[in-house]
LOVO-603617 format. One line per 10 residues: number of its first residue (from 1); their letters; for each residue x, y, z of C-alpha. Coordinates in nm, 3 decimals. Example, Ala and Ser with C-alpha at 12.3 -4.5 7.8 and 13.67 -1.06 7.14 Angstrom:
BEGIN
1) AS) 1.230 -0.450 0.780  1.367 -0.106 0.714
% end
This chain:
BEGIN
1) MNRFGGVEAG) 8.953 8.439 8.318  8.900 8.763 8.127  9.198 8.954 7.994  9.206 9.329 8.054  9.408 9.612 7.907  9.511 9.921 8.098  9.649 10.256 7.988  9.801 10.512 8.223  9.806 10.821 8.002  10.064 11.058 8.144
11) GTKFVCAVGT) 10.211 11.387 8.035  10.554 11.234 7.965  10.470 10.870 7.891  10.183 10.627 7.834  10.221 10.310 8.040  10.020 10.017 7.906  9.946 9.680 8.061  9.760 9.368 7.957  9.669 9.084 8.188  9.535 9.050 8.536
21) YPDEPKVVSF) 9.673 9.136 8.878  9.812 9.001 9.112  9.929 8.779 8.824  10.201 8.996 8.673  10.065 9.177 8.364  10.276 9.262 8.062  10.372 9.630 8.087  10.526 9.859 7.824  10.558 10.236 7.797  10.566 10.488 7.514
31) STTSPDSTLE) 10.677 10.850 7.519  10.394 11.105 7.508  10.438 11.295 7.183  10.152 11.395 6.954  9.812 11.232 7.004  9.824 11.050 6.669  10.176 10.912 6.714  10.126 10.813 7.078  9.791 10.643 7.024  9.922 10.457 6.719
41) EVIRFLQDAS) 10.175 10.278 6.941  9.926 10.224 7.223  9.662 10.077 6.992  9.912 9.849 6.818  10.016 9.706 7.156  9.656 9.656 7.266  9.549 9.500 6.936  9.827 9.244 6.961  9.707 9.150 7.311  9.330 9.130 7.229
51) PDAIGVGSFG) 9.189 9.231 7.571  8.821 9.190 7.660  8.801 9.548 7.791  9.030 9.846 7.840  9.065 10.096 8.120  9.225 10.437 8.078  9.353 10.656 8.359  9.448 10.985 8.196  9.588 11.327 8.264  9.323 11.590 8.220
61) PLDLDPASAT) 9.105 11.771 8.273  8.865 11.517 8.123  8.500 11.510 8.022  8.364 11.219 8.228  7.994 11.280 8.172  7.860 10.980 7.974  7.572 11.196 7.844  7.809 11.457 7.700  7.890 11.477 7.329  8.257 11.504 7.425
71) FGHITSTPKP) 8.263 11.221 7.679  8.612 11.074 7.706  8.781 11.383 7.561  9.076 11.563 7.718  8.958 11.920 7.766  9.154 12.223 7.888  9.495 12.066 7.938  9.798 12.292 7.902  9.976 12.010 7.714  10.020 12.126 7.352
81) GWQGFDLVGT) 9.823 11.934 7.092  9.605 11.740 7.335  9.323 11.987 7.403  8.995 11.842 7.280  9.144 11.503 7.190  8.894 11.214 7.184  9.088 10.960 7.388  8.810 10.708 7.457  8.664 10.726 7.106  9.001 10.670 6.942
91) ISRALGVPVG) 9.071 10.357 7.146  8.714 10.227 7.130  8.690 10.255 6.751  9.021 10.074 6.706  8.960 9.789 6.952  8.581 9.744 6.955  8.570 9.649 7.324  8.435 9.832 7.632  8.654 10.122 7.742  8.639 10.275 8.088
101) IDTDVNAAAL) 8.803 10.608 8.165  8.883 10.817 8.469  9.154 11.055 8.578  9.502 10.914 8.629  9.482 10.985 9.002  9.141 10.822 9.035  9.280 10.516 8.860  9.576 10.512 9.098  9.335 10.542 9.390  9.142 10.239 9.261
111) GEARWGAAQD) 9.465 10.043 9.237  9.567 10.136 9.591  9.218 10.048 9.719  9.226 9.705 9.554  9.587 9.598 9.612  9.786 9.876 9.779  9.811 10.106 10.079  9.436 10.176 10.113  9.295 9.822 10.119  9.172 9.862 10.476
121) VADFIYLTVG) 8.998 10.201 10.447  8.689 10.314 10.258  8.766 10.687 10.270  9.104 10.816 10.153  9.285 11.049 9.917  9.548 10.964 9.658  9.767 11.265 9.571  10.037 11.257 9.306  10.318 11.514 9.306  10.523 11.505 8.990
131) SGIGGGAVVD) 10.521 11.688 8.658  10.178 11.802 8.773  9.979 11.764 9.092  9.647 11.587 9.106  9.432 11.408 9.356  9.159 11.151 9.368  8.917 11.110 9.658  8.750 10.783 9.754  8.445 10.817 9.979  8.266 10.509 10.108
141) GRVVHGLVHP) 8.459 10.299 9.858  8.367 10.506 9.551  8.573 10.763 9.366  8.432 11.116 9.373  8.337 11.282 9.044  8.071 11.546 9.108  8.045 11.828 8.856  8.352 11.713 8.662  8.620 11.557 8.880  8.839 11.688 9.164
151) EMGHIPVPHD) 9.129 11.914 9.065  9.324 11.906 9.389  9.642 12.033 9.228  9.482 12.364 9.139  9.362 12.476 9.480  9.503 12.808 9.599  9.749 12.787 9.888  9.881 13.076 10.101  10.184 13.220 9.924  10.427 13.425 10.134
161) LARDPYPGRC) 10.603 13.628 9.865  10.863 13.751 10.113  10.969 13.395 10.188  10.913 13.269 9.835  10.912 13.534 9.561  10.875 13.269 9.289  10.552 13.363 9.101  10.442 13.009 9.013  10.421 12.841 8.675  10.061 12.726 8.627
171) PFHGDCLEGL) 9.939 12.877 8.296  9.587 12.906 8.440  9.640 13.013 8.802  10.004 13.104 8.849  10.071 13.016 9.211  9.818 12.741 9.279  9.949 12.424 9.446  10.070 12.278 9.116  10.220 12.611 9.015  10.429 12.621 9.334
181) ASAPALEERW) 10.502 12.260 9.424  10.518 12.047 9.108  10.850 11.910 8.983  10.878 12.174 8.705  10.814 12.447 8.963  11.091 12.310 9.184  11.332 12.300 8.892  11.241 12.648 8.771  11.267 12.797 9.120  11.593 12.629 9.225
191) GMPPTELPAG) 11.770 12.580 8.891  11.791 12.200 8.911  11.546 11.909 8.895  11.420 11.763 9.224  11.630 11.450 9.176  11.945 11.663 9.201  11.841 11.875 9.500  12.048 11.756 9.798  11.906 11.657 10.134  11.894 11.959 10.364
201) HPAWELEAHY) 11.834 12.200 10.075  11.580 12.471 10.168  11.368 12.351 9.876  11.241 12.058 10.080  11.114 12.260 10.377  10.929 12.492 10.140  10.791 12.200 9.940  10.669 12.030 10.257  10.505 12.354 10.364  10.300 12.387 10.047
211) LALALASFVC) 10.204 12.021 10.046  10.102 12.034 10.413  9.884 12.339 10.351  9.703 12.145 10.080  9.671 11.831 10.291  9.527 12.036 10.578  9.257 12.165 10.342  9.174 11.811 10.234  9.168 11.687 10.593  8.926 11.964 10.691
221) TLSPRRIVMG) 8.696 11.923 10.390  8.693 11.550 10.315  8.813 11.400 10.645  8.998 11.110 10.479  9.109 10.814 10.689  9.439 10.802 10.501  9.638 11.009 10.251  9.848 10.823 9.996  10.111 11.034 9.821  10.284 10.923 9.502
231) GGVMRRKSLF) 10.453 11.075 9.201  10.811 11.156 9.114  10.869 11.421 9.379  10.747 11.188 9.654  11.009 10.930 9.562  11.227 11.140 9.791  11.136 10.934 10.098  11.294 11.187 10.334  11.017 11.430 10.229  10.747 11.227 10.405
241) PIVRKELQRV) 10.857 11.299 10.765  10.883 11.671 10.689  10.534 11.678 10.534  10.386 11.487 10.829  10.543 11.719 11.084  10.434 12.029 10.891  10.079 11.895 10.854  10.059 11.854 11.231  10.186 12.210 11.277  9.939 12.358 11.028
251) LNRYVRSDAL) 9.641 12.171 11.177  9.756 12.274 11.527  9.564 11.984 11.691  9.229 12.123 11.573  9.118 11.795 11.416  9.126 11.558 11.713  9.222 11.213 11.596  9.499 10.977 11.701  9.564 10.920 11.331  9.691 11.277 11.304
261) LDGIDRYVVP) 9.901 11.252 11.621  10.070 10.927 11.719  9.946 10.758 11.400  10.070 11.019 11.153  10.330 10.778 11.007  10.044 10.549 10.904  9.820 10.837 10.795  10.036 11.003 10.527  10.196 10.716 10.339  10.360 10.626 10.006
271) PGLGDRAGVL) 10.164 10.409 9.761  10.180 10.039 9.829  10.200 9.974 9.453  10.474 10.231 9.394  10.490 10.364 9.041  10.250 10.091 8.921  9.945 10.228 9.104  9.809 10.411 8.800  9.848 10.140 8.540  9.721 9.868 8.775
281) GSLVLAEQAF) 9.428 10.089 8.865  9.348 10.117 8.495  9.298 9.740 8.497  9.030 9.795 8.762  8.865 10.048 8.529  8.875 9.787 8.251  8.713 9.530 8.477  8.439 9.779 8.570  8.376 9.862 8.203  8.352 9.492 8.119
291) RDREAKGSAT) 8.107 9.424 8.402  7.897 9.728 8.305  7.871 9.600 7.947  7.779 9.252 8.072  7.513 9.393 8.306  7.358 9.601 8.027  7.357 9.299 7.798  7.181 9.089 8.059  6.920 9.359 8.114  6.831 9.372 7.743
301) RPMES) 6.810 8.996 7.682  6.452 8.865 7.659  6.340 8.632 7.935  6.309 8.268 7.837  5.956 8.128 7.840
% end
């Protein structure tokens, strides 16, 4: 059995795994500091484990075009020091094995599709709500890339300044979804982190409103069969019923499906893999990279006479 390495590259920590799943892989994490310091620890861990391939699910935006000179680079991230960093190249040069890369949310979606809450559907969305907001779409069993990759956290949402005068904190767009509904936005608006906001605080109704507006847009554009919501903010399980109810209100029965009515509790769901969705999904990326390398090698071998 091949041994795969996975890296979930996050804004606050890098979670790394080596092994296979469902057999429990070895998992460690390192704080996200500077690129050089963080990758030094990641590479040391991976070198000790000697995987056959590595998958990376990373914060972004990313250059995912294999024909691009900056393929595998982090591009216009607001995270200081990481703009333009060659993530794939750094790992590939150090390990000398195939490296697959995708966004952190696409990796989490792959994990949920393989082992989690989306095993029974071919069309779904994975949305993470934490230090940032991002989403991955799976259509007919394949993650969507397109021009670059989806940036679901940066869609504009209606902002009632009378109800919510907070201007938003996204350095690019101000009051986009991430600028209004991420964990840092909640803390900045209310003066305490989401983990300390009590049940019944008006923060949660407003948060559910913004998230439901975004989900309604995704329902109307991509028509997913399920929406999986993870990330630190969504650990507040009492938020799910409020989001579901608000999504029904915003859609106002326009999209006629039992899944959005009586089945709403099974339509908007937490990840089946919990906080491990991203790092386990990176093992799927590693497996794909390994198989791609094997397929290319087979195609170039001369036929035996």
